N, C-alpha and C positions, 0 to 999 in steps of 0.2 A: 534921452533920445529913444524914440520907439523904432523898433526894427520889425518889418513884416516877416512873418514866418508862416510857411504852409503847414497846416495841420493835416498830415497824411491820412489819419484815420477818418476824420470828418470829410475830407475830399473823397475818400473811398465810398463813404456812405452817400455822398452826393451823386457819385457815378451810379451806384445801385438804384437810388431813388429816381434819377432822371432817366435811366435806361428802362426801368419798369414803367414809368409814366408814359414813355414813348412806345411801350409794348414790344420792346426788343429783348431778345435773349442774349446771353454772353456769346453764343455761337453766331448770332446775327452780327454782333459787333466785330467778332473775329473775322468773319467773311468780308464785311465792309472795309475793314482796315487792311485786309490782305495778309493776315497772320496765318501761319500754318497750324498753330495750336492756340488754345485760349488761355494758357498759363499767365501771360502778362496781364490780361484783363482781370483775372481772378486776383492777382497780386495787387493791382490798383484798387480793386474793390475792398480788399482786406486792409488797405493802408500800408502795405509792405514796401511798395515802390510807387513812383509817380510816372505818368506818361511823359514821354519826351515832348518838347514843345510842338513838334510836327504832329505827333499823335494826339496831343491835347487839342490842337486846332482842328484836326479831322474829327475828333470826338465831338467837339462843340458843333460842328456842322451837322454831323449825324443826329445829334440830340436836339438840334435847332435852338441852342442857347449860347450866350456869350461865354467865353472861357472863364470869366469871373464867376459865373454861376456854378461851375464845376469845382474850381479851386476854393478851398476854405482857408482864408488868410486871416491871421490874427496878429496884432501888433504887440510886441513885448518890449519891455524896457531893457536897455543894454547895461 
């Protein structure tokens, strides 16, 4: 049986790539999400943490992509 797993490092790379393609800085994303500091975004980009579902949905809107384009999911055998 295959189980979908989120690849945090690749997801972070996707966030960086999509952000840059849109011409946005980390500070731009910070302001648009209403964060007081950019630390969470840097952690997402490094693959240390993942955005909450609410932040993922907002990020998808900001970047004009579906959430599936941000998340890197791979299926692994159980």
